[in-house]
PDB file of the backbone (N, CA, C, O) and the ligand in Angstrom, with CONECT records:
HET     ZN  A 101       1
ATOM      1  N   UNK A   1      -4.817 -78.292  23.187  1.00  0.00           N
ATOM      2  CA  UNK A   1      -5.274 -77.759  21.967  1.00  0.00           C
ATOM      3  C   UNK A   1      -6.548 -76.936  22.197  1.00  0.00           C
ATOM      4  O   UNK A   1      -7.383 -77.313  23.019  1.00  0.00           O
ATOM      5  N   UNK A   2      -6.698 -75.857  21.506  1.00  0.00           N
ATOM      6  CA  UNK A   2      -7.847 -74.973  21.702  1.00  0.00           C
ATOM      7  C   UNK A   2      -8.844 -75.143  20.541  1.00  0.00           C
ATOM      8  O   UNK A   2      -8.450 -75.329  19.390  1.00  0.00           O
ATOM      9  N   UNK A   3     -10.106 -75.077  20.862  1.00  0.00           N
ATOM     10  CA  UNK A   3     -11.153 -75.091  19.846  1.00  0.00           C
ATOM     11  C   UNK A   3     -11.568 -73.653  19.580  1.00  0.00           C
ATOM     12  O   UNK A   3     -11.510 -72.824  20.488  1.00  0.00           O
ATOM     13  N   UNK A   4     -11.988 -73.330  18.344  1.00  0.00           N
ATOM     14  CA  UNK A   4     -12.439 -71.995  18.061  1.00  0.00           C
ATOM     15  C   UNK A   4     -13.577 -71.589  19.002  1.00  0.00           C
ATOM     16  O   UNK A   4     -14.490 -72.381  19.237  1.00  0.00           O
ATOM     17  N   UNK A   5     -13.536 -70.412  19.523  1.00  0.00           N
ATOM     18  CA  UNK A   5     -14.596 -69.878  20.355  1.00  0.00           C
ATOM     19  C   UNK A   5     -14.518 -70.321  21.808  1.00  0.00           C
ATOM     20  O   UNK A   5     -15.298 -69.854  22.638  1.00  0.00           O
ATOM     21  N   UNK A   6     -13.606 -71.198  22.120  1.00  0.00           N
ATOM     22  CA  UNK A   6     -13.427 -71.677  23.500  1.00  0.00           C
ATOM     23  C   UNK A   6     -12.265 -70.974  24.106  1.00  0.00           C
ATOM     24  O   UNK A   6     -11.159 -71.024  23.567  1.00  0.00           O
ATOM     25  N   UNK A   7     -12.481 -70.310  25.229  1.00  0.00           N
ATOM     26  CA  UNK A   7     -11.396 -69.602  25.923  1.00  0.00           C
ATOM     27  C   UNK A   7     -10.611 -70.617  26.722  1.00  0.00           C
ATOM     28  O   UNK A   7     -11.169 -71.254  27.615  1.00  0.00           O
ATOM     29  N   UNK A   8      -9.327 -70.789  26.429  1.00  0.00           N
ATOM     30  CA  UNK A   8      -8.540 -71.762  27.193  1.00  0.00           C
ATOM     31  C   UNK A   8      -8.357 -71.258  28.616  1.00  0.00           C
ATOM     32  O   UNK A   8      -8.218 -70.058  28.854  1.00  0.00           O
ATOM     33  N   UNK A   9      -8.359 -72.211  29.571  1.00  0.00           N
ATOM     34  CA  UNK A   9      -8.176 -71.818  30.938  1.00  0.00           C
ATOM     35  C   UNK A   9      -6.762 -72.011  31.414  1.00  0.00           C
ATOM     36  O   UNK A   9      -6.470 -71.835  32.597  1.00  0.00           O
ATOM     37  N   UNK A  10      -5.867 -72.375  30.495  1.00  0.00           N
ATOM     38  CA  UNK A  10      -4.497 -72.536  30.911  1.00  0.00           C
ATOM     39  C   UNK A  10      -3.694 -71.260  30.767  1.00  0.00           C
ATOM     40  O   UNK A  10      -4.083 -70.345  30.040  1.00  0.00           O
ATOM     41  N   UNK A  11      -2.585 -71.207  31.457  1.00  0.00           N
ATOM     42  CA  UNK A  11      -1.636 -70.127  31.340  1.00  0.00           C
ATOM     43  C   UNK A  11      -0.355 -70.738  30.756  1.00  0.00           C
ATOM     44  O   UNK A  11      -0.283 -71.955  30.589  1.00  0.00           O
ATOM     45  N   UNK A  12       0.662 -69.911  30.441  1.00  0.00           N
ATOM     46  CA  UNK A  12       1.881 -70.526  30.011  1.00  0.00           C
ATOM     47  C   UNK A  12       2.678 -71.010  31.200  1.00  0.00           C
ATOM     48  O   UNK A  12       2.355 -70.693  32.345  1.00  0.00           O
ATOM     49  N   UNK A  13       3.726 -71.781  30.932  1.00  0.00           N
ATOM     50  CA  UNK A  13       4.462 -72.425  31.992  1.00  0.00           C
ATOM     51  C   UNK A  13       5.103 -71.463  33.002  1.00  0.00           C
ATOM     52  O   UNK A  13       5.454 -71.864  34.112  1.00  0.00           O
ATOM     53  N   UNK A  14       5.248 -70.224  32.620  1.00  0.00           N
ATOM     54  CA  UNK A  14       5.778 -69.248  33.551  1.00  0.00           C
ATOM     55  C   UNK A  14       4.911 -69.043  34.777  1.00  0.00           C
ATOM     56  O   UNK A  14       5.390 -68.627  35.831  1.00  0.00           O
ATOM     57  N   UNK A  15       3.624 -69.342  34.627  1.00  0.00           N
ATOM     58  CA  UNK A  15       2.673 -69.213  35.742  1.00  0.00           C
ATOM     59  C   UNK A  15       3.012 -70.210  36.864  1.00  0.00           C
ATOM     60  O   UNK A  15       2.647 -70.006  38.021  1.00  0.00           O
ATOM     61  N   UNK A  16       3.717 -71.290  36.496  1.00  0.00           N
ATOM     62  CA  UNK A  16       4.098 -72.318  37.466  1.00  0.00           C
ATOM     63  C   UNK A  16       5.553 -72.178  37.904  1.00  0.00           C
ATOM     64  O   UNK A  16       6.089 -73.062  38.572  1.00  0.00           O
ATOM     65  N   UNK A  17       6.193 -71.072  37.530  1.00  0.00           N
ATOM     66  CA  UNK A  17       7.638 -70.913  37.818  1.00  0.00           C
ATOM     67  C   UNK A  17       7.939 -71.048  39.294  1.00  0.00           C
ATOM     68  O   UNK A  17       8.883 -71.741  39.671  1.00  0.00           O
ATOM     69  N   UNK A  18       7.162 -70.404  40.129  1.00  0.00           N
ATOM     70  CA  UNK A  18       7.422 -70.462  41.563  1.00  0.00           C
ATOM     71  C   UNK A  18       7.257 -71.836  42.124  1.00  0.00           C
ATOM     72  O   UNK A  18       8.069 -72.291  42.929  1.00  0.00           O
ATOM     73  N   UNK A  19       6.189 -72.516  41.698  1.00  0.00           N
ATOM     74  CA  UNK A  19       5.910 -73.867  42.217  1.00  0.00           C
ATOM     75  C   UNK A  19       6.965 -74.838  41.712  1.00  0.00           C
ATOM     76  O   UNK A  19       7.353 -75.755  42.436  1.00  0.00           O
ATOM     77  N   UNK A  20       7.445 -74.653  40.464  1.00  0.00           N
ATOM     78  CA  UNK A  20       8.527 -75.516  39.927  1.00  0.00           C
ATOM     79  C   UNK A  20       9.815 -75.258  40.683  1.00  0.00           C
ATOM     80  O   UNK A  20      10.557 -76.199  40.967  1.00  0.00           O
ATOM     81  N   UNK A  21      10.098 -74.019  41.013  1.00  0.00           N
ATOM     82  CA  UNK A  21      11.329 -73.680  41.764  1.00  0.00           C
ATOM     83  C   UNK A  21      11.278 -74.298  43.171  1.00  0.00           C
ATOM     84  O   UNK A  21      12.313 -74.672  43.722  1.00  0.00           O
ATOM     85  N   UNK A  22      10.085 -74.403  43.745  1.00  0.00           N
ATOM     86  CA  UNK A  22       9.987 -75.061  45.056  1.00  0.00           C
ATOM     87  C   UNK A  22      10.328 -76.548  44.931  1.00  0.00           C
ATOM     88  O   UNK A  22      10.947 -77.123  45.826  1.00  0.00           O
ATOM     89  N   UNK A  23       9.923 -77.166  43.819  1.00  0.00           N
ATOM     90  CA  UNK A  23      10.199 -78.625  43.636  1.00  0.00           C
ATOM     91  C   UNK A  23      11.675 -78.881  43.336  1.00  0.00           C
ATOM     92  O   UNK A  23      12.282 -79.776  43.924  1.00  0.00           O
ATOM     93  N   UNK A  24      12.249 -78.107  42.431  1.00  0.00           N
ATOM     94  CA  UNK A  24      13.576 -78.389  41.912  1.00  0.00           C
ATOM     95  C   UNK A  24      14.677 -77.534  42.576  1.00  0.00           C
ATOM     96  O   UNK A  24      15.860 -77.793  42.355  1.00  0.00           O
ATOM     97  N   UNK A  25      14.326 -76.567  43.347  1.00  0.00           N
ATOM     98  CA  UNK A  25      15.314 -75.755  44.013  1.00  0.00           C
ATOM     99  C   UNK A  25      15.941 -74.696  43.158  1.00  0.00           C
ATOM    100  O   UNK A  25      16.863 -74.008  43.596  1.00  0.00           O
ATOM    101  N   UNK A  26      15.452 -74.547  41.927  1.00  0.00           N
ATOM    102  CA  UNK A  26      15.978 -73.516  41.035  1.00  0.00           C
ATOM    103  C   UNK A  26      14.912 -73.217  39.984  1.00  0.00           C
ATOM    104  O   UNK A  26      13.969 -73.992  39.820  1.00  0.00           O
ATOM    105  N   UNK A  27      15.048 -72.134  39.293  1.00  0.00           N
ATOM    106  CA  UNK A  27      14.121 -71.810  38.187  1.00  0.00           C
ATOM    107  C   UNK A  27      14.373 -72.711  37.029  1.00  0.00           C
ATOM    108  O   UNK A  27      15.470 -72.709  36.471  1.00  0.00           O
ATOM    109  N   UNK A  28      13.367 -73.502  36.638  1.00  0.00           N
ATOM    110  CA  UNK A  28      13.577 -74.429  35.492  1.00  0.00           C
ATOM    111  C   UNK A  28      12.672 -74.063  34.308  1.00  0.00           C
ATOM    112  O   UNK A  28      12.445 -74.897  33.431  1.00  0.00           O
ATOM    113  N   UNK A  29      12.154 -72.831  34.270  1.00  0.00           N
ATOM    114  CA  UNK A  29      11.286 -72.485  33.138  1.00  0.00           C
ATOM    115  C   UNK A  29      12.087 -72.515  31.834  1.00  0.00           C
ATOM    116  O   UNK A  29      11.494 -72.662  30.766  1.00  0.00           O
ATOM    117  N   UNK A  30      13.414 -72.381  31.888  1.00  0.00           N
ATOM    118  CA  UNK A  30      14.205 -72.450  30.673  1.00  0.00           C
ATOM    119  C   UNK A  30      14.687 -73.880  30.348  1.00  0.00           C
ATOM    120  O   UNK A  30      15.267 -74.115  29.288  1.00  0.00           O
ATOM    121  N   UNK A  31      14.446 -74.814  31.251  1.00  0.00           N
ATOM    122  CA  UNK A  31      14.829 -76.201  31.044  1.00  0.00           C
ATOM    123  C   UNK A  31      14.052 -76.763  29.862  1.00  0.00           C
ATOM    124  O   UNK A  31      12.895 -76.407  29.641  1.00  0.00           O
ATOM    125  N   UNK A  32      14.703 -77.647  29.101  1.00  0.00           N
ATOM    126  CA  UNK A  32      14.059 -78.237  27.947  1.00  0.00           C
ATOM    127  C   UNK A  32      13.467 -79.601  28.320  1.00  0.00           C
ATOM    128  O   UNK A  32      14.169 -80.497  28.788  1.00  0.00           O
ATOM    129  N   UNK A  33      12.154 -79.728  28.097  1.00  0.00           N
ATOM    130  CA  UNK A  33      11.495 -81.007  28.369  1.00  0.00           C
ATOM    131  C   UNK A  33      11.075 -81.654  27.106  1.00  0.00           C
ATOM    132  O   UNK A  33      10.726 -80.977  26.139  1.00  0.00           O
ATOM    133  N   UNK A  34      11.100 -82.998  27.088  1.00  0.00           N
ATOM    134  CA  UNK A  34      10.678 -83.781  25.926  1.00  0.00           C
ATOM    135  C   UNK A  34       9.419 -84.566  26.286  1.00  0.00           C
ATOM    136  O   UNK A  34       9.408 -85.314  27.263  1.00  0.00           O
ATOM    137  N   UNK A  35       8.383 -84.397  25.514  1.00  0.00           N
ATOM    138  CA  UNK A  35       7.100 -85.065  25.739  1.00  0.00           C
ATOM    139  C   UNK A  35       7.170 -86.557  25.404  1.00  0.00           C
ATOM    140  O   UNK A  35       7.612 -86.927  24.316  1.00  0.00           O
ATOM    141  N   UNK A  36       6.751 -87.385  26.303  1.00  0.00           N
ATOM    142  CA  UNK A  36       6.720 -88.853  26.095  1.00  0.00           C
ATOM    143  C   UNK A  36       5.792 -89.193  24.939  1.00  0.00           C
ATOM    144  O   UNK A  36       6.106 -90.054  24.117  1.00  0.00           O
ATOM    145  N   UNK A  37       4.660 -88.525  24.876  1.00  0.00           N
ATOM    146  CA  UNK A  37       3.630 -88.887  23.877  1.00  0.00           C
ATOM    147  C   UNK A  37       3.968 -88.525  22.463  1.00  0.00           C
ATOM    148  O   UNK A  37       3.766 -89.341  21.563  1.00  0.00           O
ATOM    149  N   UNK A  38       4.487 -87.307  22.217  1.00  0.00           N
ATOM    150  CA  UNK A  38       4.699 -86.857  20.855  1.00  0.00           C
ATOM    151  C   UNK A  38       6.154 -86.533  20.506  1.00  0.00           C
ATOM    152  O   UNK A  38       6.478 -86.314  19.339  1.00  0.00           O
ATOM    153  N   UNK A  39       7.035 -86.501  21.520  1.00  0.00           N
ATOM    154  CA  UNK A  39       8.417 -86.239  21.254  1.00  0.00           C
ATOM    155  C   UNK A  39       8.730 -84.768  21.123  1.00  0.00           C
ATOM    156  O   UNK A  39       9.884 -84.424  20.868  1.00  0.00           O
ATOM    157  N   UNK A  40       7.762 -83.875  21.284  1.00  0.00           N
ATOM    158  CA  UNK A  40       8.037 -82.446  21.172  1.00  0.00           C
ATOM    159  C   UNK A  40       9.005 -82.035  22.276  1.00  0.00           C
ATOM    160  O   UNK A  40       8.862 -82.428  23.433  1.00  0.00           O
ATOM    161  N   UNK A  41       9.993 -81.236  21.887  1.00  0.00           N
ATOM    162  CA  UNK A  41      10.980 -80.732  22.870  1.00  0.00           C
ATOM    163  C   UNK A  41      10.822 -79.228  22.954  1.00  0.00           C
ATOM    164  O   UNK A  41      10.904 -78.533  21.941  1.00  0.00           O
ATOM    165  N   UNK A  42      10.593 -78.717  24.163  1.00  0.00           N
ATOM    166  CA  UNK A  42      10.375 -77.276  24.344  1.00  0.00           C
ATOM    167  C   UNK A  42      10.728 -76.864  25.739  1.00  0.00           C
ATOM    168  O   UNK A  42      10.807 -77.683  26.654  1.00  0.00           O
ATOM    169  N   UNK A  43      10.941 -75.562  25.888  1.00  0.00           N
ATOM    170  CA  UNK A  43      11.183 -75.029  27.256  1.00  0.00           C
ATOM    171  C   UNK A  43       9.947 -75.216  28.107  1.00  0.00           C
ATOM    172  O   UNK A  43       8.816 -75.165  27.625  1.00  0.00           O
ATOM    173  N   UNK A  44      10.195 -75.434  29.381  1.00  0.00           N
ATOM    174  CA  UNK A  44       9.123 -75.610  30.341  1.00  0.00           C
ATOM    175  C   UNK A  44       8.180 -74.394  30.362  1.00  0.00           C
ATOM    176  O   UNK A  44       6.991 -74.524  30.654  1.00  0.00           O
ATOM    177  N   UNK A  45       8.721 -73.237  30.052  1.00  0.00           N
ATOM    178  CA  UNK A  45       7.905 -72.015  30.009  1.00  0.00           C
ATOM    179  C   UNK A  45       6.826 -72.089  28.922  1.00  0.00           C
ATOM    180  O   UNK A  45       5.820 -71.384  29.002  1.00  0.00           O
ATOM    181  N   UNK A  46       7.031 -72.948  27.898  1.00  0.00           N
ATOM    182  CA  UNK A  46       6.078 -73.064  26.826  1.00  0.00           C
ATOM    183  C   UNK A  46       4.976 -74.061  27.090  1.00  0.00           C
ATOM    184  O   UNK A  46       4.051 -74.190  26.288  1.00  0.00           O
ATOM    185  N   UNK A  47       5.060 -74.776  28.215  1.00  0.00           N
ATOM    186  CA  UNK A  47       3.979 -75.717  28.534  1.00  0.00           C
ATOM    187  C   UNK A  47       2.689 -74.968  28.814  1.00  0.00           C
ATOM    188  O   UNK A  47       2.699 -73.753  29.016  1.00  0.00           O
ATOM    189  N   UNK A  48       1.592 -75.683  28.825  1.00  0.00           N
ATOM    190  CA  UNK A  48       0.306 -75.105  29.237  1.00  0.00           C
ATOM    191  C   UNK A  48       0.122 -75.455  30.714  1.00  0.00           C
ATOM    192  O   UNK A  48       0.076 -76.630  31.079  1.00  0.00           O
ATOM    193  N   UNK A  49       0.019 -74.457  31.537  1.00  0.00           N
ATOM    194  CA  UNK A  49      -0.075 -74.645  32.986  1.00  0.00           C
ATOM    195  C   UNK A  49      -1.505 -74.460  33.470  1.00  0.00           C
ATOM    196  O   UNK A  49      -2.169 -73.472  33.158  1.00  0.00           O
ATOM    197  N   UNK A  50      -1.957 -75.444  34.243  1.00  0.00           N
ATOM    198  CA  UNK A  50      -3.277 -75.358  34.862  1.00  0.00           C
ATOM    199  C   UNK A  50      -3.001 -75.246  36.364  1.00  0.00           C
ATOM    200  O   UNK A  50      -2.598 -76.213  37.010  1.00  0.00           O
ATOM    201  N   UNK A  51      -3.218 -74.091  36.882  1.00  0.00           N
ATOM    202  CA  UNK A  51      -2.866 -73.785  38.290  1.00  0.00           C
ATOM    203  C   UNK A  51      -4.080 -73.483  39.155  1.00  0.00           C
ATOM    204  O   UNK A  51      -3.931 -73.048  40.297  1.00  0.00           O
ATOM    205  N   UNK A  52      -5.278 -73.707  38.628  1.00  0.00           N
ATOM    206  CA  UNK A  52      -6.494 -73.327  39.397  1.00  0.00           C
ATOM    207  C   UNK A  52      -7.121 -74.508  40.149  1.00  0.00           C
ATOM    208  O   UNK A  52      -8.220 -74.369  40.685  1.00  0.00           O
ATOM    209  N   UNK A  53      -6.456 -75.650  40.200  1.00  0.00           N
ATOM    210  CA  UNK A  53      -6.954 -76.814  40.934  1.00  0.00           C
ATOM    211  C   UNK A  53      -6.231 -76.966  42.223  1.00  0.00           C
ATOM    212  O   UNK A  53      -5.511 -76.068  42.660  1.00  0.00           O
ATOM    213  N   UNK A  54      -6.422 -78.129  42.851  1.00  0.00           N
ATOM    214  CA  UNK A  54      -5.732 -78.362  44.123  1.00  0.00           C
ATOM    215  C   UNK A  54      -4.231 -78.603  43.949  1.00  0.00           C
ATOM    216  O   UNK A  54      -3.463 -78.533  44.908  1.00  0.00           O
ATOM    217  N   UNK A  55      -3.832 -78.884  42.716  1.00  0.00           N
ATOM    218  CA  UNK A  55      -2.425 -79.076  42.374  1.00  0.00           C
ATOM    219  C   UNK A  55      -2.101 -78.317  41.107  1.00  0.00           C
ATOM    220  O   UNK A  55      -2.877 -77.470  40.665  1.00  0.00           O
ATOM    221  N   UNK A  56      -0.981 -78.613  40.535  1.00  0.00           N
ATOM    222  CA  UNK A  56      -0.546 -77.978  39.261  1.00  0.00           C
ATOM    223  C   UNK A  56      -0.419 -79.066  38.217  1.00  0.00           C
ATOM    224  O   UNK A  56       0.077 -80.154  38.505  1.00  0.00           O
ATOM    225  N   UNK A  57      -0.862 -78.780  37.015  1.00  0.00           N
ATOM    226  CA  UNK A  57      -0.751 -79.679  35.856  1.00  0.00           C
ATOM    227  C   UNK A  57      -0.080 -78.930  34.740  1.00  0.00           C
ATOM    228  O   UNK A  57      -0.503 -77.830  34.385  1.00  0.00           O
ATOM    229  N   UNK A  58       0.973 -79.515  34.173  1.00  0.00           N
ATOM    230  CA  UNK A  58       1.598 -78.960  32.979  1.00  0.00           C
ATOM    231  C   UNK A  58       1.355 -79.899  31.797  1.00  0.00           C
ATOM    232  O   UNK A  58       1.635 -81.096  31.859  1.00  0.00           O
ATOM    233  N   UNK A  59       0.828 -79.319  30.724  1.00  0.00           N
ATOM    234  CA  UNK A  59       0.531 -80.110  29.526  1.00  0.00           C
ATOM    235  C   UNK A  59       1.399 -79.676  28.368  1.00  0.00           C
ATOM    236  O   UNK A  59       1.816 -78.520  28.308  1.00  0.00           O
ATOM    237  N   UNK A  60       1.675 -80.573  27.454  1.00  0.00           N
ATOM    238  CA  UNK A  60       2.442 -80.323  26.248  1.00  0.00           C
ATOM    239  C   UNK A  60       1.690 -79.328  25.352  1.00  0.00           C
ATOM    240  O   UNK A  60       0.501 -79.509  25.089  1.00  0.00           O
ATOM    241  N   UNK A  61       2.367 -78.297  24.891  1.00  0.00           N
ATOM    242  CA  UNK A  61       1.650 -77.315  24.058  1.00  0.00           C
ATOM    243  C   UNK A  61       1.411 -77.864  22.671  1.00  0.00           C
ATOM    244  O   UNK A  61       0.604 -77.308  21.926  1.00  0.00           O
ATOM    245  N   UNK A  62       2.083 -78.935  22.300  1.00  0.00           N
ATOM    246  CA  UNK A  62       1.933 -79.502  20.949  1.00  0.00           C
ATOM    247  C   UNK A  62       0.802 -80.538  20.890  1.00  0.00           C
ATOM    248  O   UNK A  62       0.024 -80.538  19.936  1.00  0.00           O
ATOM    249  N   UNK A  63       0.696 -81.428  21.902  1.00  0.00           N
ATOM    250  CA  UNK A  63      -0.298 -82.505  21.805  1.00  0.00           C
ATOM    251  C   UNK A  63      -1.263 -82.541  23.007  1.00  0.00           C
ATOM    252  O   UNK A  63      -2.169 -83.374  23.042  1.00  0.00           O
ATOM    253  N   UNK A  64      -1.079 -81.671  23.961  1.00  0.00           N
ATOM    254  CA  UNK A  64      -1.965 -81.550  25.144  1.00  0.00           C
ATOM    255  C   UNK A  64      -1.843 -82.711  26.136  1.00  0.00           C
ATOM    256  O   UNK A  64      -2.658 -82.789  27.055  1.00  0.00           O
ATOM    257  N   UNK A  65      -0.913 -83.574  26.006  1.00  0.00           N
ATOM    258  CA  UNK A  65      -0.709 -84.658  26.994  1.00  0.00           C
ATOM    259  C   UNK A  65      -0.166 -84.069  28.281  1.00  0.00           C
ATOM    260  O   UNK A  65       0.540 -83.060  28.283  1.00  0.00           O
ATOM    261  N   UNK A  66      -0.516 -84.731  29.383  1.00  0.00           N
ATOM    262  CA  UNK A  66       0.015 -84.284  30.690  1.00  0.00           C
ATOM    263  C   UNK A  66       1.520 -84.611  30.749  1.00  0.00           C
ATOM    264  O   UNK A  66       1.927 -85.762  30.589  1.00  0.00           O
ATOM    265  N   UNK A  67       2.322 -83.579  30.979  1.00  0.00           N
ATOM    266  CA  UNK A  67       3.762 -83.775  31.129  1.00  0.00           C
ATOM    267  C   UNK A  67       4.129 -84.097  32.571  1.00  0.00           C
ATOM    268  O   UNK A  67       4.878 -85.033  32.850  1.00  0.00           O
ATOM    269  N   UNK A  68       3.580 -83.296  33.479  1.00  0.00           N
ATOM    270  CA  UNK A  68       3.828 -83.526  34.918  1.00  0.00           C
ATOM    271  C   UNK A  68       2.701 -82.891  35.717  1.00  0.00           C
ATOM    272  O   UNK A  68       2.038 -81.951  35.277  1.00  0.00           O
ATOM    273  N   UNK A  69       2.518 -83.431  36.882  1.00  0.00           N
ATOM    274  CA  UNK A  69       1.495 -82.878  37.780  1.00  0.00           C
ATOM    275  C   UNK A  69       1.946 -83.138  39.218  1.00  0.00           C
ATOM    276  O   UNK A  69       2.617 -84.127  39.512  1.00  0.00           O
ATOM    277  N   UNK A  70       1.565 -82.239  40.079  1.00  0.00           N
ATOM    278  CA  UNK A  70       1.942 -82.399  41.469  1.00  0.00           C
ATOM    279  C   UNK A  70       0.988 -81.613  42.377  1.00  0.00           C
ATOM    280  O   UNK A  70       0.352 -80.638  41.976  1.00  0.00           O
ATOM    281  N   UNK A  71       0.930 -82.074  43.569  1.00  0.00           N
ATOM    282  CA  UNK A  71       0.123 -81.424  44.600  1.00  0.00           C
ATOM    283  C   UNK A  71       0.968 -81.472  45.907  1.00  0.00           C
ATOM    284  O   UNK A  71       1.728 -82.406  46.160  1.00  0.00           O
ATOM    285  N   UNK A  72       0.790 -80.465  46.665  1.00  0.00           N
ATOM    286  CA  UNK A  72       1.563 -80.318  47.898  1.00  0.00           C
ATOM    287  C   UNK A  72       0.636 -80.042  49.053  1.00  0.00           C
ATOM    288  O   UNK A  72      -0.229 -79.169  48.986  1.00  0.00           O
ATOM    289  N   UNK A  73       0.829 -80.797  50.113  1.00  0.00           N
ATOM    290  CA  UNK A  73       0.160 -80.523  51.372  1.00  0.00           C
ATOM    291  C   UNK A  73       1.194 -79.906  52.324  1.00  0.00           C
ATOM    292  O   UNK A  73       2.316 -79.598  51.923  1.00  0.00           O
ATOM    293  N   UNK A  74       0.812 -79.739  53.537  1.00  0.00           N
ATOM    294  CA  UNK A  74       1.732 -79.114  54.485  1.00  0.00           C
ATOM    295  C   UNK A  74       3.015 -79.954  54.656  1.00  0.00           C
ATOM    296  O   UNK A  74       4.091 -79.393  54.863  1.00  0.00           O
ATOM    297  N   UNK A  75       2.907 -81.308  54.570  1.00  0.00           N
ATOM    298  CA  UNK A  75       4.051 -82.158  54.851  1.00  0.00           C
ATOM    299  C   UNK A  75       4.489 -83.038  53.680  1.00  0.00           C
ATOM    300  O   UNK A  75       5.538 -83.678  53.751  1.00  0.00           O
ATOM    301  N   UNK A  76       3.701 -83.079  52.603  1.00  0.00           N
ATOM    302  CA  UNK A  76       3.978 -84.051  51.546  1.00  0.00           C
ATOM    303  C   UNK A  76       3.779 -83.426  50.174  1.00  0.00           C
ATOM    304  O   UNK A  76       2.889 -82.593  49.999  1.00  0.00           O
ATOM    305  N   UNK A  77       4.601 -83.818  49.190  1.00  0.00           N
ATOM    306  CA  UNK A  77       4.418 -83.482  47.828  1.00  0.00           C
ATOM    307  C   UNK A  77       4.258 -84.739  47.025  1.00  0.00           C
ATOM    308  O   UNK A  77       5.084 -85.644  47.136  1.00  0.00           O
ATOM    309  N   UNK A  78       3.194 -84.832  46.197  1.00  0.00           N
ATOM    310  CA  UNK A  78       2.983 -85.961  45.290  1.00  0.00           C
ATOM    311  C   UNK A  78       3.365 -85.429  43.905  1.00  0.00           C
ATOM    312  O   UNK A  78       2.840 -84.409  43.458  1.00  0.00           O
ATOM    313  N   UNK A  79       4.264 -86.115  43.248  1.00  0.00           N
ATOM    314  CA  UNK A  79       4.768 -85.672  41.935  1.00  0.00           C
ATOM    315  C   UNK A  79       4.685 -86.815  40.969  1.00  0.00           C
ATOM    316  O   UNK A  79       5.115 -87.925  41.280  1.00  0.00           O
ATOM    317  N   UNK A  80       4.125 -86.559  39.774  1.00  0.00           N
ATOM    318  CA  UNK A  80       4.037 -87.537  38.691  1.00  0.00           C
ATOM    319  C   UNK A  80       4.587 -86.913  37.442  1.00  0.00           C
ATOM    320  O   UNK A  80       4.109 -85.864  37.013  1.00  0.00           O
ATOM    321  N   UNK A  81       5.619 -87.556  36.824  1.00  0.00           N
ATOM    322  CA  UNK A  81       6.293 -86.958  35.694  1.00  0.00           C
ATOM    323  C   UNK A  81       6.411 -87.942  34.522  1.00  0.00           C
ATOM    324  O   UNK A  81       7.308 -87.798  33.692  1.00  0.00           O
ATOM    325  N   UNK A  82       5.526 -88.931  34.443  1.00  0.00           N
ATOM    326  CA  UNK A  82       5.707 -89.954  33.394  1.00  0.00           C
ATOM    327  C   UNK A  82       5.499 -89.400  31.994  1.00  0.00           C
ATOM    328  O   UNK A  82       5.914 -90.028  31.020  1.00  0.00           O
ATOM    329  N   UNK A  83       4.857 -88.223  31.867  1.00  0.00           N
ATOM    330  CA  UNK A  83       4.650 -87.617  30.575  1.00  0.00           C
ATOM    331  C   UNK A  83       5.873 -86.911  30.021  1.00  0.00           C
ATOM    332  O   UNK A  83       5.881 -86.462  28.875  1.00  0.00           O
ATOM    333  N   UNK A  84       6.913 -86.818  30.853  1.00  0.00           N
ATOM    334  CA  UNK A  84       8.145 -86.210  30.404  1.00  0.00           C
ATOM    335  C   UNK A  84       9.171 -87.316  30.111  1.00  0.00           C
ATOM    336  O   UNK A  84       9.578 -88.039  31.020  1.00  0.00           O
ATOM    337  N   UNK A  85       9.579 -87.443  28.873  1.00  0.00           N
ATOM    338  CA  UNK A  85      10.603 -88.445  28.566  1.00  0.00           C
ATOM    339  C   UNK A  85      11.920 -88.026  29.199  1.00  0.00           C
ATOM    340  O   UNK A  85      12.665 -88.860  29.714  1.00  0.00           O
ATOM    341  N   UNK A  86      12.198 -86.747  29.157  1.00  0.00           N
ATOM    342  CA  UNK A  86      13.422 -86.204  29.801  1.00  0.00           C
ATOM    343  C   UNK A  86      13.244 -84.726  30.064  1.00  0.00           C
ATOM    344  O   UNK A  86      12.392 -84.059  29.476  1.00  0.00           O
ATOM    345  N   UNK A  87      14.066 -84.241  30.957  1.00  0.00           N
ATOM    346  CA  UNK A  87      14.145 -82.793  31.207  1.00  0.00           C
ATOM    347  C   UNK A  87      15.605 -82.439  31.356  1.00  0.00           C
ATOM    348  O   UNK A  87      16.340 -83.094  32.094  1.00  0.00           O
ATOM    349  N   UNK A  88      16.026 -81.399  30.652  1.00  0.00           N
ATOM    350  CA  UNK A  88      17.418 -81.001  30.685  1.00  0.00           C
ATOM    351  C   UNK A  88      17.529 -79.690  31.462  1.00  0.00           C
ATOM    352  O   UNK A  88      17.070 -78.645  30.999  1.00  0.00           O
ATOM    353  N   UNK A  89      18.125 -79.750  32.614  1.00  0.00           N
ATOM    354  CA  UNK A  89      18.236 -78.600  33.495  1.00  0.00           C
ATOM    355  C   UNK A  89      19.698 -78.182  33.457  1.00  0.00           C
ATOM    356  O   UNK A  89      20.583 -78.934  33.864  1.00  0.00           O
ATOM    357  N   UNK A  90      19.935 -76.990  32.969  1.00  0.00           N
ATOM    358  CA  UNK A  90      21.275 -76.426  32.925  1.00  0.00           C
ATOM    359  C   UNK A  90      21.479 -75.521  34.128  1.00  0.00           C
ATOM    360  O   UNK A  90      20.673 -74.635  34.415  1.00  0.00           O
ATOM    361  N   UNK A  91      22.588 -75.772  34.825  1.00  0.00           N
ATOM    362  CA  UNK A  91      22.905 -75.008  36.016  1.00  0.00           C
ATOM    363  C   UNK A  91      23.996 -74.020  35.642  1.00  0.00           C
ATOM    364  O   UNK A  91      24.984 -74.376  35.001  1.00  0.00           O
ATOM    365  N   UNK A  92      23.804 -72.774  36.052  1.00  0.00           N
ATOM    366  CA  UNK A  92      24.815 -71.734  35.737  1.00  0.00           C
ATOM    367  C   UNK A  92      26.105 -72.068  36.477  1.00  0.00           C
ATOM    368  O   UNK A  92      26.068 -72.513  37.624  1.00  0.00           O
ATOM    369  N   UNK A  93      27.266 -71.851  35.810  1.00  0.00           N
ATOM    370  CA  UNK A  93      28.545 -72.151  36.483  1.00  0.00           C
ATOM    371  C   UNK A  93      28.831 -71.231  37.660  1.00  0.00           C
ATOM    372  O   UNK A  93      29.865 -71.368  38.314  1.00  0.00           O
TER     373      UNK A  93
HETATM  374 ZN    ZN A 101       3.354 -83.780  23.251  1.00  0.00          ZN2+
END
C-alpha cells in the first residue's frame, strides 16, 4: 500500500518475469495467484515486485502481504511461498 507523497520502490510483477521463469521453467506472469492473507486472486504480473535486494520479494497488491520470496546463490535457491494459498499455472497445449 502506498502513502501519499511516498514514492513506492516496487515494480509490477513483470519485473520479476525472468527470475520467475528461472524458478518455474516457464513464464508465469499470467498465472493466477491467491493471497493467503486476504484471499485476493490476481495475475502474478499484478504483484508488487521488490527486486533491489539480495533476493526477490513479491507482495500482494491488495493487502501488501508477502506472497513469495526467494534468493539464489551459485548452487542453491531458497524459496518461501507460504503467502500464496495457491497458484494456477496454465500450460499451452
Ligand atoms: Zn493479499
